[in-house]
Each structure stands twice: as structure tokens, then as C-alpha cells.
C-alpha positions in Angstrom: 53.0 1.8 4.3 55.0 4.2 2.0 53.1 5.4 -1.0 56.3 5.7 -3.0 55.5 9.2 -4.1 57.1 12.5 -3.2 55.5 15.8 -2.7 56.0 18.5 -5.3 58.5 20.2 -3.0 60.5 17.0 -2.4 60.6 16.4 -6.2 61.9 19.8 -6.9 64.6 19.6 -4.2 65.7 16.1 -5.3 65.9 17.2 -9.0 68.0 20.2 -7.9 70.4 17.9 -6.0 70.6 15.4 -8.9 71.2 18.1 -11.4 74.0 19.7 -9.4 75.7 16.3 -8.9 75.3 15.6 -12.6 77.0 18.9 -13.5 79.7 18.4 -11.0 80.6 14.9 -12.2 80.4 15.1 -16.0 83.1 12.5 -16.5 80.6 9.9 -15.3 78.1 10.5 -18.1 79.9 12.0 -21.1 77.5 12.9 -23.9 74.3 12.7 -21.8 71.9 15.6 -21.6 70.4 16.5 -18.2 67.2 18.0 -19.6 66.3 14.6 -21.2 67.1 12.8 -18.0 65.0 15.2 -16.0 62.1 14.9 -18.4 62.1 11.1 -17.9 62.3 11.5 -14.1 59.4 14.0 -14.0 57.2 11.4 -15.7 58.0 8.7 -13.1 57.2 9.5 -9.5 58.1 6.0 -8.3 61.6 6.2 -9.8 62.0 9.6 -8.2 60.9 8.1 -4.9 63.6 5.4 -5.3 66.2 8.0 -6.0 65.1 9.9 -2.9 65.6 6.7 -0.9 69.1 6.3 -2.3 69.8 10.0 -1.5 68.4 9.7 2.1 70.8 6.8 2.8 73.7 8.9 1.5 74.1 6.9 -1.7 74.6 10.0 -3.8 72.9 8.5 -6.9 74.2 9.7 -10.2 73.7 8.8 -13.9 76.5 6.5 -15.0 75.2 5.1 -18.3 72.4 5.1 -21.0 71.0 2.0 -22.5 70.0 2.8 -26.1 68.2 -0.5 -26.6 65.8 0.1 -23.7 66.0 3.9 -23.7 66.9 3.9 -20.0 69.2 6.0 -18.0 71.2 4.1 -15.4 71.8 5.5 -11.9 74.3 4.0 -9.4 75.1 4.9 -5.8 78.2 7.0 -6.3 79.1 7.9 -2.7 82.8 7.6 -2.0 82.1 4.9 0.7 79.3 2.4 0.9 76.0 4.1 1.6 74.6 4.4 5.1 72.6 1.2 4.7 75.0 -1.1 6.5 75.2 -3.9 9.1 72.9 -6.0 6.9 73.2 -9.7 6.1 72.8 -10.7 2.5 69.2 -12.0 2.2 66.2 -13.2 4.2 67.2 -16.9 4.4 70.6 -15.8 5.8 68.9 -13.4 8.2 66.4 -16.1 9.3 69.2 -18.6 9.9 71.0 -16.4 12.4 70.4 -17.7 15.9 71.6 -14.6 17.7 72.4 -11.0 17.1 70.2 -10.7 14.0 70.8 -7.5 12.1 67.9 -5.1 11.4 67.3 -6.3 7.9 69.0 -7.8 4.8 70.4 -6.4 1.6 68.0 -8.0 -0.9 64.9 -7.0 1.0 66.1 -3.5 1.7 67.0 -3.0 -2.0 63.5 -4.2 -3.0 61.9 -1.9 -0.4 63.8 1.0 -2.0 62.8 -0.1 -5.5 66.4 -0.6 -6.6 68.6 -3.5 -7.7 71.8 -4.5 -6.0 74.9 -3.9 -8.2 76.4 -7.1 -9.6 80.1 -7.6 -9.8 80.4 -6.3 -13.4 78.4 -3.1 -12.5 80.6 -2.6 -9.4 83.7 -2.8 -11.6 82.1 -0.3 -14.0 81.5 2.1 -11.1 85.2 1.7 -10.1 86.2 2.9 -13.6 84.5 6.2 -12.8 86.5 6.9 -9.6 87.8 5.4 -6.5 85.0 4.0 -4.3 85.0 1.9 -1.1 88.5 2.6 0.1 87.5 2.1 3.7 84.2 0.2 3.4 82.9 -2.7 1.3 79.7 -3.4 -0.6 77.7 -6.6 -1.0 77.1 -7.4 -4.7 74.6 -9.6 -6.4 75.7 -13.1 -5.7 75.5 -15.9 -8.2 73.0 -18.7 -7.2 75.7 -21.3 -7.3 77.5 -19.5 -4.4 74.4 -18.5 -2.5 73.1 -22.1 -2.6 76.3 -23.1 -0.6 75.7 -20.5 2.0 78.0 -17.8 0.7 77.7 -14.3 -0.7 80.2 -12.0 -2.3 81.2 -8.4 -1.7 83.7 -6.0 -3.3 85.9 -3.1 -2.3 89.0 -1.2 -3.5 92.3 -1.6 -1.8 95.9 -1.1 -3.1 94.4 0.6 -6.2 92.8 -2.7 -7.1 89.1 -3.8 -7.0 88.7 -7.0 -5.1 85.9 -9.5 -4.9 85.6 -11.6 -1.7 83.3 -14.0 -0.1 81.6 -14.4 3.3 78.8 -16.3 4.8 75.6 -14.7 3.7 74.5 -14.4 7.3 77.5 -12.2 8.2 77.2 -8.4 8.6 79.6 -5.6 9.4 79.3 -1.9 10.3 81.6 -1.1 7.3 79.7 -3.2 4.7 76.7 -1.9 3.0 75.4 -2.2 -0.6 75.2 -0.1 -3.7 72.1 0.1 -5.8 71.2 0.5 -9.5 68.1 2.2 -10.8 67.0 2.3 -14.4 64.8 5.1 -15.5 
């Protein structure tokens, strides 16, 4: 079982990667100060571990917002295409219901294992205001209970310079569909 803690060397390497990405993409987080973000990260090894998991699956996590009310920095997966956590059905009930060709895992459980939340549709649209993402892939997003209860799940992508929301059976999975996560620190 993973201890959800990185070594000192891993922490330093991850913080270096995150700082470089932060500096390279200042338009994503105007007015935010990296030193304050790093200070919060250094106090929370479990959050650093989750960011490491996002990085290991090529999510390219970056700060996209700051919530003044909760004093939390918000990280999203900012990779140009859906991170390399793909071919997953939506949740465990959908995975369990598959009779054949079950995928390795499901999005909800994988996100929980990583210590992150699945982006909801509003957050996905917020991400798309920061750049052009998922031009060739798609990403599952948090599905409202009313849709999920009927067997469906929703995903989003960007085509024709427009962000689309679609539906699929929650038990479906595709090599070009993954999920994007959110982490609050």
C-alpha cells in the first residue's frame, strides 16, 4: 500500500517541475505568488504526493485559481490532451456491470486513489478558458446523480473551437478518453 509520502529528493524534483510550469504559464494564474504556493505545498506531503501522481500520469498539474474564502490554491491537470489515465469506465458500478472486456479500473476510484477530484463540467469549461485542451481526446467529468442513476455519464472535449459536453453509458471506455483532476491545497 502506498504511504502517500514522497522522499525529500522526489519533493524537490516535483517542486522544481511545478515552479517551472508555473513560470512558463503565468496567464493561468495572474496575481498569484509561487513562493506562497510552495510554502503551502511543503507543509502538506499528502497533497504533494497527489500532485506527483498527477505528474506521473502526464497530467501536467498547474495552479489555475485561488479560493480566498478557504485559502486554497486550486490545481488542474493542464496537459494538452487528456492525461495518460485512459480506457477507464466511469465508476465501480459501471465497471462491475460489464460482462466482458472489463477495463483495468474506473475513473472515480482512480481519482480517489490519487487523492484528487474529478473536474466537473463548470471546472472543465474554466480550464478551456485558459487554453485549448482535448483537441484529439476527451475527458470524463463529474456526472450529476440524475444522469448517473439512469446509467449514463458525461464527458467533454474541444472541437471546432467549441467545448462540447456529451453522454455515454457509464460502462463505456475508450483509449482516447481519460479524466482530468482537481486538487485543492
